[in-house]
All heavy atoms as atom14 arrays in JSON, in Angstrom:
{
  "sequence": "MVVMSMEAFENFQFESEVYLKLKEAEKVAESSKKRYSSKEVLKEIQKIIAK",
  "atom14_mask": [
    [1, 1, 1, 1, 1, 1, 1, 1, 0, 0, 0, 0, 0, 0],
    [1, 1, 1, 1, 1, 1, 1, 0, 0, 0, 0, 0, 0, 0],
    [1, 1, 1, 1, 1, 1, 1, 0, 0, 0, 0, 0, 0, 0],
    [1, 1, 1, 1, 1, 1, 1, 1, 0, 0, 0, 0, 0, 0],
    [1, 1, 1, 1, 1, 1, 0, 0, 0, 0, 0, 0, 0, 0],
    [1, 1, 1, 1, 1, 1, 1, 1, 0, 0, 0, 0, 0, 0],
    [1, 1, 1, 1, 1, 1, 1, 1, 1, 0, 0, 0, 0, 0],
    [1, 1, 1, 1, 1, 0, 0, 0, 0, 0, 0, 0, 0, 0],
    [1, 1, 1, 1, 1, 1, 1, 1, 1, 1, 1, 0, 0, 0],
    [1, 1, 1, 1, 1, 1, 1, 1, 1, 0, 0, 0, 0, 0],
    [1, 1, 1, 1, 1, 1, 1, 1, 0, 0, 0, 0, 0, 0],
    [1, 1, 1, 1, 1, 1, 1, 1, 1, 1, 1, 0, 0, 0],
    [1, 1, 1, 1, 1, 1, 1, 1, 1, 0, 0, 0, 0, 0],
    [1, 1, 1, 1, 1, 1, 1, 1, 1, 1, 1, 0, 0, 0],
    [1, 1, 1, 1, 1, 1, 1, 1, 1, 0, 0, 0, 0, 0],
    [1, 1, 1, 1, 1, 1, 0, 0, 0, 0, 0, 0, 0, 0],
    [1, 1, 1, 1, 1, 1, 1, 1, 1, 0, 0, 0, 0, 0],
    [1, 1, 1, 1, 1, 1, 1, 0, 0, 0, 0, 0, 0, 0],
    [1, 1, 1, 1, 1, 1, 1, 1, 1, 1, 1, 1, 0, 0],
    [1, 1, 1, 1, 1, 1, 1, 1, 0, 0, 0, 0, 0, 0],
    [1, 1, 1, 1, 1, 1, 1, 1, 1, 0, 0, 0, 0, 0],
    [1, 1, 1, 1, 1, 1, 1, 1, 0, 0, 0, 0, 0, 0],
    [1, 1, 1, 1, 1, 1, 1, 1, 1, 0, 0, 0, 0, 0],
    [1, 1, 1, 1, 1, 1, 1, 1, 1, 0, 0, 0, 0, 0],
    [1, 1, 1, 1, 1, 0, 0, 0, 0, 0, 0, 0, 0, 0],
    [1, 1, 1, 1, 1, 1, 1, 1, 1, 0, 0, 0, 0, 0],
    [1, 1, 1, 1, 1, 1, 1, 1, 1, 0, 0, 0, 0, 0],
    [1, 1, 1, 1, 1, 1, 1, 0, 0, 0, 0, 0, 0, 0],
    [1, 1, 1, 1, 1, 0, 0, 0, 0, 0, 0, 0, 0, 0],
    [1, 1, 1, 1, 1, 1, 1, 1, 1, 0, 0, 0, 0, 0],
    [1, 1, 1, 1, 1, 1, 0, 0, 0, 0, 0, 0, 0, 0],
    [1, 1, 1, 1, 1, 1, 0, 0, 0, 0, 0, 0, 0, 0],
    [1, 1, 1, 1, 1, 1, 1, 1, 1, 0, 0, 0, 0, 0],
    [1, 1, 1, 1, 1, 1, 1, 1, 1, 0, 0, 0, 0, 0],
    [1, 1, 1, 1, 1, 1, 1, 1, 1, 1, 1, 0, 0, 0],
    [1, 1, 1, 1, 1, 1, 1, 1, 1, 1, 1, 1, 0, 0],
    [1, 1, 1, 1, 1, 1, 0, 0, 0, 0, 0, 0, 0, 0],
    [1, 1, 1, 1, 1, 1, 0, 0, 0, 0, 0, 0, 0, 0],
    [1, 1, 1, 1, 1, 1, 1, 1, 1, 0, 0, 0, 0, 0],
    [1, 1, 1, 1, 1, 1, 1, 1, 1, 0, 0, 0, 0, 0],
    [1, 1, 1, 1, 1, 1, 1, 0, 0, 0, 0, 0, 0, 0],
    [1, 1, 1, 1, 1, 1, 1, 1, 0, 0, 0, 0, 0, 0],
    [1, 1, 1, 1, 1, 1, 1, 1, 1, 0, 0, 0, 0, 0],
    [1, 1, 1, 1, 1, 1, 1, 1, 1, 0, 0, 0, 0, 0],
    [1, 1, 1, 1, 1, 1, 1, 1, 0, 0, 0, 0, 0, 0],
    [1, 1, 1, 1, 1, 1, 1, 1, 1, 0, 0, 0, 0, 0],
    [1, 1, 1, 1, 1, 1, 1, 1, 1, 0, 0, 0, 0, 0],
    [1, 1, 1, 1, 1, 1, 1, 1, 0, 0, 0, 0, 0, 0],
    [1, 1, 1, 1, 1, 1, 1, 1, 0, 0, 0, 0, 0, 0],
    [1, 1, 1, 1, 1, 0, 0, 0, 0, 0, 0, 0, 0, 0],
    [1, 1, 1, 1, 1, 1, 1, 1, 1, 0, 0, 0, 0, 0]
  ],
  "atom14_positions": [
    [[-43.0, -34.86, -15.7], [-42.44, -34.23, -16.89], [-42.75, -32.75, -16.83], [-43.81, -32.38, -16.64], [-43.11, -35.0, -18.15], [-42.31, -34.47, -19.43], [-42.81, -35.58, -20.75], [-43.33, -34.25, -21.98], [0.0, 0.0, 0.0], [0.0, 0.0, 0.0], [0.0, 0.0, 0.0], [0.0, 0.0, 0.0], [0.0, 0.0, 0.0], [0.0, 0.0, 0.0]],
    [[-41.67, -31.95, -17.3], [-41.81, -30.59, -17.31], [-41.48, -30.14, -18.71], [-40.61, -30.64, -19.38], [-40.71, -29.94, -16.33], [-40.69, -28.5, -16.44], [-40.87, -30.34, -14.88], [0.0, 0.0, 0.0], [0.0, 0.0, 0.0], [0.0, 0.0, 0.0], [0.0, 0.0, 0.0], [0.0, 0.0, 0.0], [0.0, 0.0, 0.0], [0.0, 0.0, 0.0]],
    [[-42.4, -29.18, -19.1], [-42.15, -28.64, -20.47], [-41.85, -27.24, -20.34], [-42.43, -26.51, -19.64], [-43.45, -28.84, -21.44], [-43.19, -28.18, -22.72], [-43.84, -30.34, -21.4], [0.0, 0.0, 0.0], [0.0, 0.0, 0.0], [0.0, 0.0, 0.0], [0.0, 0.0, 0.0], [0.0, 0.0, 0.0], [0.0, 0.0, 0.0], [0.0, 0.0, 0.0]],
    [[-40.71, -26.79, -21.04], [-40.44, -25.44, -21.0], [-39.79, -24.98, -22.3], [-39.35, -25.87, -23.12], [-39.38, -25.16, -19.85], [-38.0, -25.68, -19.9], [-36.92, -25.44, -18.67], [-37.47, -26.32, -17.34], [0.0, 0.0, 0.0], [0.0, 0.0, 0.0], [0.0, 0.0, 0.0], [0.0, 0.0, 0.0], [0.0, 0.0, 0.0], [0.0, 0.0, 0.0]],
    [[-39.72, -23.69, -22.51], [-39.12, -23.28, -23.82], [-37.62, -23.36, -23.8], [-36.98, -23.63, -22.77], [-39.43, -21.72, -23.99], [-38.68, -20.98, -23.01], [0.0, 0.0, 0.0], [0.0, 0.0, 0.0], [0.0, 0.0, 0.0], [0.0, 0.0, 0.0], [0.0, 0.0, 0.0], [0.0, 0.0, 0.0], [0.0, 0.0, 0.0], [0.0, 0.0, 0.0]],
    [[-37.0, -23.4, -24.93], [-35.57, -23.68, -25.09], [-34.93, -22.47, -24.33], [-33.89, -22.71, -23.77], [-35.12, -23.68, -26.69], [-35.45, -24.93, -27.28], [-34.63, -26.42, -26.46], [-32.86, -25.96, -26.78], [0.0, 0.0, 0.0], [0.0, 0.0, 0.0], [0.0, 0.0, 0.0], [0.0, 0.0, 0.0], [0.0, 0.0, 0.0], [0.0, 0.0, 0.0]],
    [[-35.43, -21.3, -24.5], [-34.9, -20.06, -23.78], [-34.85, -20.28, -22.22], [-33.79, -20.13, -21.62], [-35.59, -18.8, -24.19], [-35.0, -17.65, -23.56], [-35.74, -16.34, -23.8], [-36.72, -16.36, -24.65], [-35.4, -15.26, -23.36], [0.0, 0.0, 0.0], [0.0, 0.0, 0.0], [0.0, 0.0, 0.0], [0.0, 0.0, 0.0], [0.0, 0.0, 0.0]],
    [[-35.8, -20.77, -21.64], [-35.98, -21.05, -20.27], [-34.87, -22.12, -19.99], [-34.38, -22.01, -18.85], [-37.42, -21.43, -19.96], [0.0, 0.0, 0.0], [0.0, 0.0, 0.0], [0.0, 0.0, 0.0], [0.0, 0.0, 0.0], [0.0, 0.0, 0.0], [0.0, 0.0, 0.0], [0.0, 0.0, 0.0], [0.0, 0.0, 0.0], [0.0, 0.0, 0.0]],
    [[-34.9, -23.19, -20.81], [-34.05, -24.32, -20.48], [-32.55, -23.81, -20.37], [-31.76, -24.13, -19.61], [-34.2, -25.41, -21.4], [-33.14, -26.54, -21.27], [-33.25, -27.48, -20.2], [-32.16, -26.7, -22.14], [-32.38, -28.45, -20.04], [-31.21, -27.76, -22.07], [-31.32, -28.59, -20.99], [0.0, 0.0, 0.0], [0.0, 0.0, 0.0], [0.0, 0.0, 0.0]],
    [[-32.23, -22.97, -21.41], [-30.75, -22.4, -21.57], [-30.55, -21.49, -20.45], [-29.42, -21.57, -19.89], [-30.69, -21.69, -22.87], [-30.68, -22.62, -24.13], [-30.77, -21.92, -25.41], [-30.92, -20.73, -25.45], [-30.58, -22.58, -26.41], [0.0, 0.0, 0.0], [0.0, 0.0, 0.0], [0.0, 0.0, 0.0], [0.0, 0.0, 0.0], [0.0, 0.0, 0.0]],
    [[-31.48, -20.72, -19.94], [-31.29, -19.81, -18.76], [-31.02, -20.72, -17.5], [-30.15, -20.43, -16.78], [-32.41, -18.94, -18.65], [-32.46, -17.77, -19.57], [-31.44, -17.5, -20.19], [-33.6, -17.26, -19.77], [0.0, 0.0, 0.0], [0.0, 0.0, 0.0], [0.0, 0.0, 0.0], [0.0, 0.0, 0.0], [0.0, 0.0, 0.0], [0.0, 0.0, 0.0]],
    [[-31.78, -21.84, -17.35], [-31.69, -22.7, -16.2], [-30.37, -23.32, -16.25], [-29.69, -23.37, -15.22], [-32.78, -23.69, -16.31], [-32.63, -24.8, -15.28], [-32.96, -24.47, -13.89], [-32.22, -25.98, -15.62], [-32.93, -25.4, -12.87], [-32.14, -27.05, -14.6], [-32.42, -26.64, -13.28], [0.0, 0.0, 0.0], [0.0, 0.0, 0.0], [0.0, 0.0, 0.0]],
    [[-29.89, -23.81, -17.44], [-28.65, -24.43, -17.54], [-27.53, -23.44, -17.16], [-26.64, -23.86, -16.44], [-28.53, -24.97, -18.93], [-27.75, -26.19, -19.07], [-27.71, -26.88, -20.48], [-28.14, -26.15, -21.37], [-27.42, -28.07, -20.62], [0.0, 0.0, 0.0], [0.0, 0.0, 0.0], [0.0, 0.0, 0.0], [0.0, 0.0, 0.0], [0.0, 0.0, 0.0]],
    [[-27.51, -22.22, -17.66], [-26.56, -21.19, -17.41], [-26.52, -21.01, -16.02], [-25.4, -21.01, -15.33], [-26.92, -20.0, -18.21], [-26.0, -18.87, -17.85], [-24.65, -18.76, -18.48], [-26.36, -17.84, -17.01], [-23.7, -17.81, -18.08], [-25.39, -16.78, -16.76], [-24.16, -16.81, -17.32], [0.0, 0.0, 0.0], [0.0, 0.0, 0.0], [0.0, 0.0, 0.0]],
    [[-27.6, -20.85, -15.37], [-27.75, -20.45, -13.84], [-27.05, -21.66, -13.04], [-26.41, -21.44, -12.04], [-29.09, -20.16, -13.36], [-29.57, -18.85, -14.01], [-31.11, -18.54, -13.69], [-31.68, -19.35, -13.09], [-31.5, -17.54, -14.14], [0.0, 0.0, 0.0], [0.0, 0.0, 0.0], [0.0, 0.0, 0.0], [0.0, 0.0, 0.0], [0.0, 0.0, 0.0]],
    [[-27.48, -22.86, -13.49], [-26.88, -24.03, -12.89], [-25.31, -24.11, -12.86], [-24.62, -24.3, -11.89], [-27.5, -25.3, -13.36], [-28.74, -25.37, -13.16], [0.0, 0.0, 0.0], [0.0, 0.0, 0.0], [0.0, 0.0, 0.0], [0.0, 0.0, 0.0], [0.0, 0.0, 0.0], [0.0, 0.0, 0.0], [0.0, 0.0, 0.0], [0.0, 0.0, 0.0]],
    [[-24.77, -23.86, -14.09], [-23.41, -23.82, -14.42], [-22.83, -22.65, -13.48], [-21.65, -22.96, -12.83], [-23.05, -23.64, -15.74], [-23.45, -24.79, -16.72], [-23.01, -24.51, -18.08], [-22.08, -23.83, -18.48], [-23.96, -25.1, -18.96], [0.0, 0.0, 0.0], [0.0, 0.0, 0.0], [0.0, 0.0, 0.0], [0.0, 0.0, 0.0], [0.0, 0.0, 0.0]],
    [[-23.37, -21.48, -13.45], [-22.71, -20.41, -12.65], [-22.72, -20.83, -11.09], [-21.71, -20.65, -10.49], [-23.52, -19.19, -12.8], [-23.04, -18.14, -11.86], [-23.33, -18.61, -14.26], [0.0, 0.0, 0.0], [0.0, 0.0, 0.0], [0.0, 0.0, 0.0], [0.0, 0.0, 0.0], [0.0, 0.0, 0.0], [0.0, 0.0, 0.0], [0.0, 0.0, 0.0]],
    [[-23.83, -21.4, -10.69], [-23.93, -21.83, -9.28], [-22.81, -22.86, -8.97], [-22.21, -22.78, -7.88], [-25.29, -22.46, -8.93], [-25.44, -22.97, -7.58], [-25.64, -22.08, -6.53], [-25.4, -24.33, -7.39], [-25.81, -22.51, -5.24], [-25.45, -24.73, -6.16], [-25.7, -23.81, -4.96], [-25.93, -24.42, -3.73], [0.0, 0.0, 0.0], [0.0, 0.0, 0.0]],
    [[-22.61, -23.84, -9.83], [-21.69, -24.89, -9.6], [-20.24, -24.2, -9.57], [-19.46, -24.63, -8.7], [-21.65, -25.92, -10.65], [-22.96, -26.77, -10.54], [-22.97, -27.8, -11.79], [-23.06, -27.68, -9.3], [0.0, 0.0, 0.0], [0.0, 0.0, 0.0], [0.0, 0.0, 0.0], [0.0, 0.0, 0.0], [0.0, 0.0, 0.0], [0.0, 0.0, 0.0]],
    [[-19.97, -23.23, -10.51], [-18.58, -22.6, -10.55], [-18.56, -21.84, -9.28], [-17.32, -21.83, -8.69], [-18.43, -21.67, -11.71], [-18.53, -22.48, -13.05], [-17.23, -23.34, -13.2], [-17.17, -23.93, -14.48], [-15.95, -24.89, -14.67], [0.0, 0.0, 0.0], [0.0, 0.0, 0.0], [0.0, 0.0, 0.0], [0.0, 0.0, 0.0], [0.0, 0.0, 0.0]],
    [[-19.52, -21.07, -8.7], [-19.42, -20.35, -7.52], [-19.14, -21.29, -6.29], [-18.35, -21.04, -5.4], [-20.68, -19.53, -7.26], [-20.77, -18.22, -8.22], [-22.18, -17.67, -7.96], [-19.71, -17.22, -7.87], [0.0, 0.0, 0.0], [0.0, 0.0, 0.0], [0.0, 0.0, 0.0], [0.0, 0.0, 0.0], [0.0, 0.0, 0.0], [0.0, 0.0, 0.0]],
    [[-19.66, -22.53, -6.23], [-19.59, -23.49, -5.17], [-18.09, -23.94, -5.18], [-17.51, -24.11, -4.3], [-20.55, -24.53, -5.19], [-21.95, -24.18, -4.92], [-22.18, -23.56, -3.62], [-22.1, -24.54, -2.51], [-22.33, -24.0, -1.23], [0.0, 0.0, 0.0], [0.0, 0.0, 0.0], [0.0, 0.0, 0.0], [0.0, 0.0, 0.0], [0.0, 0.0, 0.0]],
    [[-17.62, -24.3, -6.37], [-16.26, -24.65, -6.66], [-15.29, -23.63, -6.12], [-14.25, -23.93, -5.36], [-16.0, -25.07, -8.09], [-14.68, -25.58, -8.35], [-14.44, -25.79, -9.93], [-15.45, -26.14, -10.57], [-13.32, -25.69, -10.35], [0.0, 0.0, 0.0], [0.0, 0.0, 0.0], [0.0, 0.0, 0.0], [0.0, 0.0, 0.0], [0.0, 0.0, 0.0]],
    [[-15.56, -22.35, -6.54], [-14.6, -21.27, -5.98], [-14.67, -21.13, -4.51], [-13.62, -20.81, -3.87], [-15.16, -20.0, -6.69], [0.0, 0.0, 0.0], [0.0, 0.0, 0.0], [0.0, 0.0, 0.0], [0.0, 0.0, 0.0], [0.0, 0.0, 0.0], [0.0, 0.0, 0.0], [0.0, 0.0, 0.0], [0.0, 0.0, 0.0], [0.0, 0.0, 0.0]],
    [[-15.76, -21.32, -3.93], [-15.89, -21.26, -2.43], [-15.08, -22.35, -1.74], [-14.41, -22.09, -0.79], [-17.32, -21.44, -1.96], [-18.16, -20.11, -2.19], [-19.62, -20.48, -1.76], [-20.03, -21.54, -1.49], [-20.37, -19.48, -1.72], [0.0, 0.0, 0.0], [0.0, 0.0, 0.0], [0.0, 0.0, 0.0], [0.0, 0.0, 0.0], [0.0, 0.0, 0.0]],
    [[-15.18, -23.56, -2.31], [-14.26, -24.68, -1.86], [-12.73, -24.35, -1.93], [-12.1, -24.52, -0.94], [-14.59, -25.94, -2.42], [-15.93, -26.51, -2.13], [-16.23, -27.83, -2.82], [-17.62, -28.33, -2.51], [-17.9, -29.55, -3.32], [0.0, 0.0, 0.0], [0.0, 0.0, 0.0], [0.0, 0.0, 0.0], [0.0, 0.0, 0.0], [0.0, 0.0, 0.0]],
    [[-12.41, -23.8, -2.98], [-10.82, -23.36, -3.22], [-10.57, -22.34, -2.21], [-9.57, -22.43, -1.63], [-10.7, -23.02, -4.67], [-9.25, -22.5, -4.93], [-10.9, -24.19, -5.66], [0.0, 0.0, 0.0], [0.0, 0.0, 0.0], [0.0, 0.0, 0.0], [0.0, 0.0, 0.0], [0.0, 0.0, 0.0], [0.0, 0.0, 0.0], [0.0, 0.0, 0.0]],
    [[-11.4, -21.41, -2.1], [-11.15, -20.24, -1.12], [-10.96, -20.75, 0.23], [-10.17, -20.18, 1.09], [-12.25, -19.2, -1.34], [0.0, 0.0, 0.0], [0.0, 0.0, 0.0], [0.0, 0.0, 0.0], [0.0, 0.0, 0.0], [0.0, 0.0, 0.0], [0.0, 0.0, 0.0], [0.0, 0.0, 0.0], [0.0, 0.0, 0.0], [0.0, 0.0, 0.0]],
    [[-11.74, -21.71, 0.66], [-11.81, -22.18, 2.06], [-10.51, -23.02, 2.28], [-9.99, -22.99, 3.45], [-12.92, -23.22, 2.25], [-14.32, -22.45, 2.45], [-15.47, -23.37, 2.46], [-15.26, -24.65, 2.31], [-16.55, -23.02, 2.62], [0.0, 0.0, 0.0], [0.0, 0.0, 0.0], [0.0, 0.0, 0.0], [0.0, 0.0, 0.0], [0.0, 0.0, 0.0]],
    [[-9.93, -23.46, 1.25], [-8.67, -24.34, 1.36], [-7.39, -23.58, 1.13], [-6.23, -24.05, 1.21], [-8.72, -25.48, 0.5], [-8.61, -25.12, -0.88], [0.0, 0.0, 0.0], [0.0, 0.0, 0.0], [0.0, 0.0, 0.0], [0.0, 0.0, 0.0], [0.0, 0.0, 0.0], [0.0, 0.0, 0.0], [0.0, 0.0, 0.0], [0.0, 0.0, 0.0]],
    [[-7.47, -22.21, 0.93], [-6.3, -21.4, 0.55], [-6.43, -20.09, 1.2], [-7.6, -19.49, 1.37], [-6.21, -21.3, -1.0], [-5.18, -20.37, -1.32], [0.0, 0.0, 0.0], [0.0, 0.0, 0.0], [0.0, 0.0, 0.0], [0.0, 0.0, 0.0], [0.0, 0.0, 0.0], [0.0, 0.0, 0.0], [0.0, 0.0, 0.0], [0.0, 0.0, 0.0]],
    [[-5.38, -19.51, 1.43], [-5.27, -18.13, 2.09], [-5.0, -17.14, 0.95], [-5.12, -15.91, 1.12], [-4.15, -18.05, 3.08], [-4.34, -18.98, 4.22], [-4.71, -18.25, 5.48], [-4.8, -19.27, 6.6], [-5.82, -19.06, 7.44], [0.0, 0.0, 0.0], [0.0, 0.0, 0.0], [0.0, 0.0, 0.0], [0.0, 0.0, 0.0], [0.0, 0.0, 0.0]],
    [[-4.76, -17.58, -0.31], [-4.42, -16.7, -1.43], [-5.66, -15.96, -1.81], [-6.75, -16.54, -2.05], [-3.88, -17.45, -2.56], [-3.6, -16.61, -3.87], [-2.45, -15.85, -3.62], [-2.18, -14.98, -5.14], [-1.44, -13.9, -4.77], [0.0, 0.0, 0.0], [0.0, 0.0, 0.0], [0.0, 0.0, 0.0], [0.0, 0.0, 0.0], [0.0, 0.0, 0.0]],
    [[-5.61, -14.59, -1.98], [-6.74, -13.75, -2.38], [-6.24, -12.91, -3.52], [-5.17, -12.58, -3.7], [-7.23, -12.94, -1.3], [-7.74, -13.73, -0.04], [-9.04, -14.43, -0.46], [-9.62, -15.26, 0.55], [-9.4, -16.53, 0.85], [-8.68, -17.27, 0.1], [-10.02, -17.14, 1.85], [0.0, 0.0, 0.0], [0.0, 0.0, 0.0], [0.0, 0.0, 0.0]],
    [[-7.08, -12.66, -4.45], [-6.94, -11.78, -5.61], [-7.71, -10.46, -5.58], [-8.83, -10.56, -5.14], [-7.21, -12.48, -6.94], [-6.45, -13.84, -7.07], [-6.87, -14.96, -6.73], [-5.06, -13.73, -7.7], [-6.08, -16.14, -6.84], [-4.38, -14.85, -7.76], [-4.92, -16.09, -7.47], [-4.21, -17.25, -7.56], [0.0, 0.0, 0.0], [0.0, 0.0, 0.0]],
    [[-7.05, -9.36, -5.94], [-7.8, -8.09, -5.88], [-8.74, -8.02, -7.15], [-8.51, -8.83, -8.16], [-6.75, -6.95, -5.96], [-6.18, -6.88, -7.16], [0.0, 0.0, 0.0], [0.0, 0.0, 0.0], [0.0, 0.0, 0.0], [0.0, 0.0, 0.0], [0.0, 0.0, 0.0], [0.0, 0.0, 0.0], [0.0, 0.0, 0.0], [0.0, 0.0, 0.0]],
    [[-9.64, -7.17, -7.2], [-10.52, -7.03, -8.36], [-9.57, -6.6, -9.6], [-9.87, -7.09, -10.71], [-11.59, -6.08, -8.14], [-11.06, -4.81, -7.74], [0.0, 0.0, 0.0], [0.0, 0.0, 0.0], [0.0, 0.0, 0.0], [0.0, 0.0, 0.0], [0.0, 0.0, 0.0], [0.0, 0.0, 0.0], [0.0, 0.0, 0.0], [0.0, 0.0, 0.0]],
    [[-8.57, -5.79, -9.33], [-7.7, -5.37, -10.42], [-6.94, -6.63, -11.07], [-6.87, -6.7, -12.23], [-6.72, -4.36, -9.94], [-7.33, -2.95, -9.74], [-6.32, -1.99, -9.31], [-7.05, -0.62, -9.15], [-6.18, 0.41, -8.72], [0.0, 0.0, 0.0], [0.0, 0.0, 0.0], [0.0, 0.0, 0.0], [0.0, 0.0, 0.0], [0.0, 0.0, 0.0]],
    [[-6.44, -7.45, -10.28], [-5.82, -8.61, -10.68], [-6.76, -9.57, -11.49], [-6.23, -10.1, -12.54], [-5.22, -9.45, -9.48], [-4.14, -8.87, -8.83], [-3.7, -9.59, -7.42], [-4.56, -9.98, -6.65], [-2.47, -9.81, -7.37], [0.0, 0.0, 0.0], [0.0, 0.0, 0.0], [0.0, 0.0, 0.0], [0.0, 0.0, 0.0], [0.0, 0.0, 0.0]],
    [[-7.88, -9.73, -10.94], [-8.93, -10.53, -11.68], [-9.22, -9.96, -13.07], [-9.23, -10.65, -14.11], [-10.16, -10.83, -10.89], [-11.26, -11.57, -11.73], [-9.86, -11.54, -9.55], [0.0, 0.0, 0.0], [0.0, 0.0, 0.0], [0.0, 0.0, 0.0], [0.0, 0.0, 0.0], [0.0, 0.0, 0.0], [0.0, 0.0, 0.0], [0.0, 0.0, 0.0]],
    [[-9.55, -8.59, -13.13], [-9.85, -7.96, -14.39], [-8.68, -8.15, -15.43], [-8.81, -8.31, -16.55], [-10.19, -6.55, -14.15], [-10.57, -5.79, -15.34], [-11.82, -6.23, -16.02], [-10.93, -4.26, -14.82], [0.0, 0.0, 0.0], [0.0, 0.0, 0.0], [0.0, 0.0, 0.0], [0.0, 0.0, 0.0], [0.0, 0.0, 0.0], [0.0, 0.0, 0.0]],
    [[-7.41, -8.0, -14.9], [-6.22, -7.99, -15.7], [-6.22, -9.5, -16.44], [-5.93, -9.52, -17.66], [-4.98, -7.82, -14.97], [-3.76, -7.55, -15.75], [-2.62, -7.22, -14.88], [-1.34, -6.97, -15.72], [-0.26, -6.69, -14.82], [0.0, 0.0, 0.0], [0.0, 0.0, 0.0], [0.0, 0.0, 0.0], [0.0, 0.0, 0.0], [0.0, 0.0, 0.0]],
    [[-6.45, -10.39, -15.67], [-6.34, -11.86, -16.19], [-7.49, -12.04, -17.13], [-7.27, -12.66, -18.26], [-6.34, -12.88, -14.98], [-5.19, -12.92, -14.28], [-3.9, -13.18, -15.11], [-3.89, -14.19, -15.86], [-2.81, -12.47, -14.81], [0.0, 0.0, 0.0], [0.0, 0.0, 0.0], [0.0, 0.0, 0.0], [0.0, 0.0, 0.0], [0.0, 0.0, 0.0]],
    [[-8.67, -11.63, -16.83], [-9.85, -11.72, -17.8], [-9.6, -11.0, -19.03], [-9.83, -11.58, -20.21], [-11.08, -11.17, -17.04], [-11.53, -12.14, -16.0], [-12.24, -11.1, -18.2], [-12.64, -11.56, -15.18], [0.0, 0.0, 0.0], [0.0, 0.0, 0.0], [0.0, 0.0, 0.0], [0.0, 0.0, 0.0], [0.0, 0.0, 0.0], [0.0, 0.0, 0.0]],
    [[-8.94, -9.77, -19.01], [-8.65, -9.02, -20.22], [-7.53, -9.75, -21.05], [-7.65, -9.78, -22.31], [-8.09, -7.67, -19.9], [-9.19, -6.81, -19.38], [-8.76, -5.56, -18.81], [-7.67, -5.36, -18.4], [-9.58, -4.47, -18.94], [0.0, 0.0, 0.0], [0.0, 0.0, 0.0], [0.0, 0.0, 0.0], [0.0, 0.0, 0.0], [0.0, 0.0, 0.0]],
    [[-6.65, -10.46, -20.43], [-5.69, -11.37, -21.12], [-6.4, -12.44, -21.87], [-6.02, -12.68, -23.09], [-4.6, -11.97, -20.22], [-3.58, -11.0, -19.69], [-2.57, -11.73, -18.75], [-1.74, -10.86, -17.98], [-0.76, -11.62, -17.16], [0.0, 0.0, 0.0], [0.0, 0.0, 0.0], [0.0, 0.0, 0.0], [0.0, 0.0, 0.0], [0.0, 0.0, 0.0]],
    [[-7.27, -13.1, -21.21], [-7.93, -14.27, -21.87], [-8.71, -13.78, -23.08], [-8.81, -14.37, -24.16], [-8.78, -14.99, -20.83], [-8.0, -15.6, -19.75], [-9.68, -16.02, -21.44], [-8.68, -16.13, -18.53], [0.0, 0.0, 0.0], [0.0, 0.0, 0.0], [0.0, 0.0, 0.0], [0.0, 0.0, 0.0], [0.0, 0.0, 0.0], [0.0, 0.0, 0.0]],
    [[-9.4, -12.62, -22.81], [-10.28, -12.09, -24.03], [-9.41, -11.71, -25.12], [-9.82, -11.87, -26.37], [-11.11, -10.89, -23.52], [-12.25, -11.43, -22.4], [-11.83, -10.18, -24.6], [-12.95, -10.31, -21.82], [0.0, 0.0, 0.0], [0.0, 0.0, 0.0], [0.0, 0.0, 0.0], [0.0, 0.0, 0.0], [0.0, 0.0, 0.0], [0.0, 0.0, 0.0]],
    [[-8.26, -11.13, -24.91], [-7.45, -10.61, -25.92], [-6.77, -11.81, -26.87], [-6.46, -11.58, -28.09], [-6.18, -9.97, -25.44], [0.0, 0.0, 0.0], [0.0, 0.0, 0.0], [0.0, 0.0, 0.0], [0.0, 0.0, 0.0], [0.0, 0.0, 0.0], [0.0, 0.0, 0.0], [0.0, 0.0, 0.0], [0.0, 0.0, 0.0], [0.0, 0.0, 0.0]],
    [[-6.88, -13.08, -26.29], [-6.3, -14.21, -27.08], [-7.38, -14.54, -28.02], [-8.04, -14.63, -28.7], [-5.99, -15.34, -26.16], [-4.87, -14.92, -25.29], [-4.47, -16.29, -24.49], [-3.36, -15.97, -23.5], [-2.98, -17.07, -22.66], [0.0, 0.0, 0.0], [0.0, 0.0, 0.0], [0.0, 0.0, 0.0], [0.0, 0.0, 0.0], [0.0, 0.0, 0.0]]
  ]
}
């Protein structure tokens, strides 16, 4: 049994989610030739935030 603070648990959970998303993105990238520039990505993120 491991005991940790809520903050440590939340950080661990966040890092795990980020890792899983990065692994998922790697798999998609391996199966596709489509690439996005940093400007394209930033533009899409700004659209999402504006909503």
